[in-house]
C-alpha positions in Angstrom: 159.6 60.9 -87.9 161.6 62.4 -90.7 164.2 60.3 -92.6 166.9 61.2 -95.1 167.4 58.6 -97.9 170.5 58.9 -100.1 170.3 56.4 -103.0 171.3 57.0 -106.6 169.3 54.2 -108.2 166.0 55.9 -109.3 163.9 52.7 -109.2 165.1 51.5 -105.8 165.1 55.0 -104.3 161.5 55.6 -105.4 160.4 52.3 -104.1 162.1 52.8 -100.7 160.7 56.3 -100.4 157.1 55.1 -101.2 157.4 52.2 -98.8 158.7 54.3 -95.9 156.1 56.9 -96.5 153.4 54.2 -96.3 155.1 53.2 -93.1 154.3 56.6 -91.6 157.6 58.5 -92.1 158.4 61.8 -93.9 161.2 60.9 -96.3 163.5 63.3 -98.2 165.4 61.5 -101.0 168.7 62.6 -102.5 170.5 60.9 -105.4 174.0 62.5 -104.9 176.3 62.3 -101.9 177.4 65.9 -102.3 173.9 67.1 -101.6 173.8 65.6 -98.1 175.6 68.4 -96.2 173.0 71.0 -97.1 170.1 68.8 -96.3 171.6 67.8 -92.9 172.4 71.4 -92.1 168.9 72.7 -92.9 166.6 69.9 -91.6 166.3 67.8 -88.5 166.3 64.0 -89.3 165.8 61.1 -87.0 167.7 58.6 -89.2 169.7 58.4 -92.4 169.6 55.6 -95.0 172.8 55.8 -97.0 174.1 54.0 -100.1 177.9 53.6 -100.3 178.3 54.0 -104.0 177.1 57.5 -104.8 178.0 60.1 -107.4 179.5 63.4 -106.3 180.7 62.1 -103.0 180.6 58.5 -102.0 178.7 57.2 -99.0 181.8 56.6 -97.0 182.8 60.2 -97.3 179.3 61.3 -96.4 179.3 59.1 -93.3 182.8 60.3 -92.3 181.8 63.9 -92.6 178.5 63.4 -90.7 180.3 61.7 -87.8 182.9 64.5 -87.7 180.3 67.3 -87.7 179.4 67.1 -84.0 176.0 67.1 -82.4 173.4 66.3 -83.5 174.7 64.6 -86.6 177.4 62.7 -84.7 174.7 60.7 -82.8 172.2 60.4 -85.6 171.4 56.8 -86.6 172.8 55.8 -90.0 171.8 52.6 -91.8 174.0 51.7 -94.7 172.1 50.2 -97.6 174.5 48.7 -100.2 175.4 45.9 -102.5 178.9 45.6 -101.0 178.4 42.3 -99.1 181.8 41.0 -98.1 182.8 40.7 -94.4 185.5 43.3 -95.0 182.9 45.7 -96.5 180.6 45.2 -93.5 183.4 45.8 -91.0 184.6 48.9 -92.8 181.1 50.4 -93.0 180.5 49.8 -89.3 183.9 51.1 -88.3 183.2 54.3 -90.3 180.3 55.0 -88.0 177.3 53.2 -89.4 174.8 51.9 -86.8 173.5 49.1 -89.1 174.5 47.6 -92.4 171.9 46.2 -94.8 172.9 44.4 -98.0 170.9 44.7 -101.2 168.6 43.1 -102.1 166.7 43.2 -98.8 163.1 42.8 -97.7 161.2 46.0 -97.1 159.7 44.7 -93.9 163.3 44.1 -92.6 164.2 47.6 -93.5 161.3 49.0 -91.5 162.2 46.8 -88.5 165.8 48.1 -88.6 164.7 51.7 -88.8 162.5 51.2 -85.8 165.4 49.5 -83.9 167.7 52.4 -84.8 165.2 54.9 -83.6 164.7 53.0 -80.3 168.5 53.0 -79.7 168.8 56.7 -80.5 166.1 57.6 -78.0 167.4 55.2 -75.3 164.2 53.3 -75.5 164.6 49.6 -74.5 161.1 48.4 -75.2 159.6 48.3 -78.7 156.4 50.1 -77.4 156.1 53.6 -76.0 154.1 54.0 -72.8 153.2 57.2 -71.0 150.5 57.1 -68.3 147.5 55.3 -69.7 148.6 55.6 -73.3 150.5 52.9 -75.2 151.9 53.4 -78.8 153.2 50.6 -80.9 155.3 51.9 -83.9 155.5 48.5 -85.6 151.7 47.8 -85.5 150.8 51.5 -85.9 148.5 51.1 -82.9 147.6 53.3 -80.0 145.6 52.4 -77.0 144.2 54.5 -74.2 143.2 52.8 -70.9 143.5 49.5 -72.8 141.1 50.6 -75.6 142.4 50.9 -79.1 142.1 54.3 -80.7 141.6 55.3 -84.3 144.2 58.0 -85.3 145.0 59.5 -88.6 148.6 59.0 -89.9 149.5 62.6 -89.0 147.9 62.3 -85.5 149.9 59.1 -85.0 153.1 60.9 -86.1 152.6 63.8 -83.8 151.9 61.6 -80.8 154.9 59.4 -81.6 157.2 62.5 -81.8 156.0 63.6 -78.4 156.2 60.2 -76.8 159.7 59.7 -78.1 160.8 62.7 -76.0 158.9 62.8 -72.8 159.9 65.7 -70.6 160.7 67.8 -73.7 158.8 70.6 -75.3 158.6 70.4 -79.1 157.9 73.6 -81.0 155.5 73.7 -83.9 158.4 74.0 -86.3 160.0 70.8 -84.8 156.8 68.9 -85.2 156.4 70.1 -88.8 160.0 69.0 -89.5 159.1 65.5 -88.2 155.9 65.2 -90.2 156.4 66.8 -93.5 159.0 66.1 -96.2 160.1 68.2 -99.2 157.3 69.4 -101.4 154.5 68.5 -98.9 152.2 71.4 -98.3 151.8 72.4 -94.7 148.7 74.2 -93.6 149.5 77.1 -91.2 147.4 75.6 -88.4 148.0 71.9 -89.2 149.9 71.1 -86.0 147.3 72.9 -83.8 144.5 70.8 -85.5 146.3 67.5 -84.9 146.9 68.5 -81.2 143.2 69.4 -80.8 142.1 66.1 -82.3 144.5 64.1 -80.1 143.2 65.9 -77.0 139.7 64.9 -77.9 140.8 61.3 -78.0 143.3 61.2 -75.2 141.9 63.8 -72.8 142.7 67.5 -72.6 145.4 67.0 -70.0 147.6 64.5 -71.8 149.3 67.0 -74.1 150.2 70.4 -72.5 150.8 73.7 -74.3 153.7 75.8 -73.1 153.1 79.4 -74.3 155.6 80.6 -76.9 157.4 77.3 -76.8 155.3 74.4 -78.0 153.8 71.1 -76.8 154.8 68.3 -74.5 153.4 65.4 -72.5 151.9 66.1 -69.1 153.8 64.2 -66.2 152.7 60.6 -66.1 
């Protein structure tokens, strides 16, 4: 999963990026609101974390523009992270189109939980755990089981499997999977996705993930 963090405080932004990366997300970090449009136009994000007080273009203007841009940005989950804590501030932020509103200072565990909840809502997933056939994936616990047995997956393997299980019935291209796994500045080996798919098939069986020629990868019917 790839997130866009827009936060101008260097200390907080660095801490949030590091935490979310440890939580298994690819995180691109911007410090100015007027940089958001280019990032959103050139990359596919699953969630945006947005401060309201930003240089260049404030967070309210970024959010308004994002919601007016049409699909897919109009539906993208946005979590406002801000020090503006009055009831009027919260109401205004939510009315502008935010999906959630988190007041600073906040606990990092709570931030992770709110991101997971936003991602569940965006994919119309009611339960906190993904299930497909005999495979169960728990994003919060970072745990995968197959036929009731826990599996050991690398962080990248987990991310690929989660991306596929979030969209059963869809075929994801290699480029889409790379977008979900790697943030700015991260080196991507030319065959990295193929290697992760190969390793997942060794652990989940050759038939769990299907290859559609010239299109990408998806889950076999459950």
